[in-house]
DOPABA-844048 format. One record per atom (N, C-alpha, C, CB): x, y, z. Coordinates in pm, whole numbers, plus 50000, padded with zeros to 5 digits. Glycine has a CB too. Layout:
XYZ;...
***
This chain:
500844988050000;500005000050000;500885012450000;499055000150122;500395023449942;501145035949941;501425039950084;500365047149865;502665043850112;503105045850249;502585058850310;504595045750256;502275068850230;501755081350284;500905088150178;502905090650330;500185098450223;499305105450130;500125111850019;498465116150203;499695109449897;500405114149779;499455122549695;500985102249697;499975132949638;499175140949545;499255134649406;499665155749543;498115133049345;498045126949213;497205135949123;497445112449220;497795140149012;497105148948919;496325140848816;498105158348849;495035143548804;494225137848698;494155148248588;492775133748749;494795145348476;494995155448372;493775156848282;496225151948287;492725162948337;491545165748257;490805177748315;490605153448251;490055184348231;489125194648276;487695190548245;489455208248211;487525178448194;486205173448155;485425169248280;486335161448055;484385176648313;483635174148435;482995160348435;482555184748453;482545155648318;481945142448310;482945131548344;481385140048173;484145132748292;485175122948323;485515123048471;486435125548239;485635135048529;485975136148671;484925129548758;486145150748711;483655131248724;482585124948801;482705109748800;481215129148747;483175104248689;483345089848679;484585084948752;483395085548534;485645092948747;486945088648798;487025089248951;488055097148739;486515099749010;486705101849154;486225090149240;485975114349197;485035084449215;484625072949297;485505060649277;483185069349266;486115059549161;486945047849131;488265048049208;487215047148982;488665059749254;489905060949331;489625064949476;490835071249267;488375063249517;487965066749652;488665057949755;486445065549666;488905063649873;489465056549989;490905052049969;488625044750021;491605058049876;493055056049866;493735067849936;493515054849716;494935065949993;495635077050059;496245086649959;496725071650152;495375092349878;495805101049768;494955113649769;495695093749631;495615124949753;494895137449729;494805139449578;495605149549798;493595139149524;493435140849381;493445155549345;492135134249333;494265158949247;494295172349191;493765171649049;495725178349196;493265182849000;492895183748859;493665195448799;491345185548841;493515197348670;494215208348605;493745221848658;494015207648454;492575222248719;492085234748779;492855238148907;490595233648810;493585228548963;494315230749088;495755234849068;494275218349171;496215235148945;497605238748917;497645250948827;498365226748852;498845256948817;498975268548729;498565264748587;500435274048731;497975274448518;497495271648383;498645267548292;496765283748325;498475256248227;499495250648139;498865248648002;500075237148195;499495253547897;498935251147762;498815236047738;499815257747652;497705231447683;497555217047659;498535212147554;496125213747615;498995199647567;499895194147465;499135190847338;500605181747518;499845189947229;499225185447104;498995170547112;500125189046981;497795166247077;497465152047078;497635146646936;496015149447131;498855142746905;499175138746769;499415123746755;500385146146721;499155116146861;499385101846855;498435094746760;499265095846992;498885083446708;498045075546617;497125066146693;498925067546521;497375064446824;496555055446906;496185062447036;497305042146935;495175057047102;494795062247233;495965061047331;493555054747287;496665049947328;497775047747422;498885057947401;498335033547407;499205061147277;500255071047250;499855084647307;500515072147099;498625088547288;498175101447340;498155101547492;496785104747287;497725090647555;497695090047701;499095091347758;497055076947749;500055084047700;501445084947748;501985099147735;502345075247671;501765104947619;502305118347593;501735128547690;502005122547449;500425127847717;499805137347808;500285135347951;498275136047801;500395122747994;500845120048131;502275125148153;500775104948160;503155122648059;504535127248071;504625142548067;505395121347960;503845148547979;503855163047963;503455169948094;502905167347850;502325165748152;501855172448273;502675168748395;500395168948297;503205156648401;504065152848513;505315161648515;504465137948505;505905163948400;507105172248393;506785187048415;507795170348259;505615191448368;505245205548380;504875209348523;504095208648287;504305199848599;503805203148733;504635197348846;502395198348747;505435187048817;506165180348923;505335170249000;506705190349018;504055168448961;503175158849027;503065146148944;501775164949051;503045134449008;502675122548932;501305124748869;502665109849023;501175120248746;499995123948667;499365111848600;500375134348561;498045111448607;497275101648531;496605108848415;496215094348621;496815103848296;496145109148178;495505097648103;497135116948086;494405100448040;493765090147959;493335096247827;492565083948033;493245087647728;492685091647600;491645081247564;493785093047488;490495085847525;489405076447502;488555081047386;488535074947627;487765071947334;486915075547222;486115063747172;487745081147111;485405066447065;484485056847005;485075051446876;483105063446978;485055038246861;485495031746737;484305024346676;486685021946764;484055026846549;482925020446478;483495011546368;481945031146419;483174998746375;483774989046282;483554992846136;483204975146308;482314996246100;481994998845960;482645011445906;480494999845943;483155019945996;483835032345954;485335031145971;483305044246034;485815018745973;487255016545983;487855020846115;487955023645873;487045020846221;487515024846353;487305039546383;488955021646366;486795047146286;486505061346311;485295062546405;486235068946175;485205073446479;486115084846482;487415082646558;485425096246542;487515072346640;488775068646703;489415079846782;489735063946600;490715082046760;491435092246838;490935106346807;492935091446809;490125107646703;489565120746668;488145122546722;489555122446517;487735113946816;486355114146865;485925127946915;486185104046976;486765134346995;486395147247053;486325158246947;487395151247161;487045156346837;487135166746733;486385162746606;488595169546700;485655151946610;484945147046493;483945157546445;484235133746524;484045161146319;483175171446266;483655185546290;481825169946323;484835186846350;485385200046378;485455202846527;484565210746310;486395211446565;486625214646706;485375219646776;487725224946718;484525226946704;483365233246767;482055225646745;483215247246715;482125214046682;480885206746654;480275201446784;481145195146556;478965202046794;478265196946911;478115181746898;476875203746927;477765175247010;477575160847000;476375157046914;477415154847138;475275164246917;474215161046821;474685161946676;473025170346841;475575171346646;476135172246511;477015160246481;476935185346495;477795156046579;478625144146560;477765131746537;479545142046681;476665130646613;475755119246595;475215119046452;474575119946696;474825130746403;474285131646266;475325127446163;473805145846237;476565131846180;477625128346086;477895113346086;478905135946119;477865107346203;478075092946213;476955085546141;478145088446361;475725089746164;474595083046099;474675084545947;473255088846151;475065096245900;475215098445756;476325089545699;475525113245727;477425088245772;478535079845726;478135065145721;479765081745817;477365060745819;476915046845819;475965044245702;476225043345952;475065053645677;474155051945563;474925051645432;473105063345560;475905060545419;476695061245296;477505048645274;477615073245300;477865041845382;478665029645368;477835017945314;479265025745503;476515018945323;475635008345274;475614996045362;476035004545137;476174996945482;476264985245568;475134985045669;477614984945640;474864973245722;473944971945835;474734969245963;472914960745810;476044968645950;476924965946065;477074978746146;478324960746018;476554978646268;476624990346354;477454987746480;475214994846393;478274977346474;479094973946590;480074985246623;479864960846565;480264987246753;481134998146798;481704994746935;480375011646801;482705002146974;483275000447107;483765013847158;484414990047107;483715015447289;484405026347356;485725020847407;483545032247472;486785028647390;488125024747435;488685035647525;489075022147314;489335031647632;490045041047719;491455035847743;489285043147854;492455043647707;493845040447737;494315050147845;494755041447608;494955044847948;495365052648065;496855051248085;494605048148191;497495061848129;498915061448163;499155069348290;499775067148047;499995063948377;500455070748497;501945073448479;500175062248627;502335086048496;503745089648476;504205099048587;503945096248338;505515098748612;506135109048694;507315114548617;506585103348833;508165122248682;509275128748610;510285118748557;509965138548701;510195106248605;511145095948559;510615087748444;511505086848675;509335089448411;508785082048299;507435075848331;509735071348256;506935067848239;505645061148256;505805049648354;505085056048118;504935049448456;505025039048559;503985028148544;504885045348695;502865031248478;501785021548467;500905025248348;500945020848598;500365014948282;499415017048173;498305006748183;500115016248035;497095010648142;495995001148135;495075004948020;495215000548269;494194995847987;493254998147877;491924991947915;493794992147744;490844999047889;489514993847911;488694995047785;488825001248027;487734985947768;486934985647646;485534980647679;487594976747538;484544986147612;483184981247622;482624980247480;482294990647712;481994969047449;481524966247314;480014967547308;481964952047268;479534974147204;478094975747183;477814978847038;477534986947274;476874987847014;476534991646877;476005005846876;475494981846815;475925011446756;475385024946740;473855024146732;475965031846614;473185030946824;471725030946827;471165038146703;471205037646956;469965034546667;469325040846551;469035055546576;468035033546516;468855059246702;468665073346737;469185075546878;467165077546726;469545087746909;470075090747042;468975089447146;470705104847046;469345083947262;468375081947370;469065083947504;467735067747362;468375090547594;468865091947731;469485105447758;469865081347759;469405109547883;469915122547927;471145121348015;468825130148001;471505109148055;472645107248144;473955106348067;472455094848228;475045104348142;476355102848079;476785115548010;476335091447980;477635113947911;478105125547834;478715120247705;479135134147916;479135129447619;479775125447494;478865117147406;481035117647524;479375105647362;478645096947269;477695087247339;479635089147185;477555088147471;476725078547544;475315077047489;476645082747687;474655087947442;473275086347395;473125077847270;472685099647369;474195075647193;474055067147074;474785053747089;474595074446950;475305051047209;476015038247229;475085028547300;477335040347311;474595018847224;473675008747277;474464997147334;472705003847166;474154993547461;474864982747529;473904971047548;475444987647667;474034960347469;473054949447470;472764943347607;473524938747380;473774940747693;473424934747823;472454942947907;474684932447902;472454956047888;471524964647962;470244967447883;472204977747999;470274965147751;469114967947668;468804982647654;467934960847722;469844991047664;469645005547655;470975012047619;469085011347789;470915025047592;472165032347568;472835035247703;471895045547490;474105038847697;474805042147821;474235054747884;476295043847795;473635063547804;473005075547858;471735072147935;472685085347747;471185060047914;470005055547986;470345046148101;469055048747892;471625042748115;472035032248208;472155036748352;473325026548164;472195049748376;472335054648513;473635050048576;471165050148597;473565046648705;474765042748779;475365029648729;474445041448926;474585021848654;475105009148603;476295011348509;473995001248531;476355023048447;477465025748355;478805023948424;477355040048299;478895028148551;480175027548622;480655013248648;480065034848754;479745003548630;480114989548649;480824983848528;478884981248681;480564989548409;480984982948286;481764991748189;479804977548216;481855004748215;482405013748115;483885011448090;482185027948156;484335015747973;485735014747936;486615022348035;485945020147793;486155033948078;486935042148172;487005035348309;486325056248186;485885029748352;485875022748480;486855011148480;484465017648512;486905003648372;487824992248365;489274996848372;487584984248236;489615007448300;490995012448301;491375017748438;491185023248196;490475025048502;490785030848633;490725020548745;489825042248663;489925010248731;489954999448831;491304992348829;488804989448806;491864990648710;493204984848700;494234993948766;493584982248553;494085007048746;494985016548812;494835015648964;494695030948765;493615014549010;493395013449155;494125001349211;491885012649186;494004990049142;494684977949188;496194980149194;494364965949096;496724986849094;498154989849093;498534998649211;498544996748961;497755009149236;498065018349345;497935011649480;497175030449339;497035002249494;496884994849619;498134986649650;495664985749612;498874982949545;500014974049566;501364980649573;500044964349460;501454993249532;502784999549531;503225002749671;502775012249445;504525001249696;505075004049829;506175014549821;505624991149893;506055023149722;507025034149704;506255046649671;508065030849591;506905057949686;506255070449650;506075071349501;507055082449702;504945076649459;504735078949317;505655089849268;503265082649288;
***
């Protein structure tokens, strides 16, 4: 177990992500910081070809910039019939300023244009923990489902209203607290929690 209380920076300003992450790291001897708790730092360019590359780059960037051990993640939606798109471009799909309803419309148009009935999709989360000496831990979480015919639900955030999860028979935006049991982010952060429970050195 971690020998003393340690400050750990979660490198995000996304309120939805923070709401999901905080309970997953609850009751650890860690003070969680966010980017709102440190001096303003220009965000790094996310130029990686994979979620894991972007997560590593962000974790190393913020760990070196702040001096705090840092957890960063990169996540998004992959749709089989669109060759894995939007993938690492999920947040910017349709342009930096496009709303999620606009992104949903573009996805539906792309699926129709493809002529396929295959709507299989997955959410992926790649996580990296780094300090000034390098990356100390990595994990990956995934949840498999399909693209719903129309957006449904008011919960969650991002692409949740169009991600249908068969075991629940609803979209993740309709799943309520059950989402935290199965989500890609939950799986990645639960692995991080297990790692942090076992370390016997300072981060």
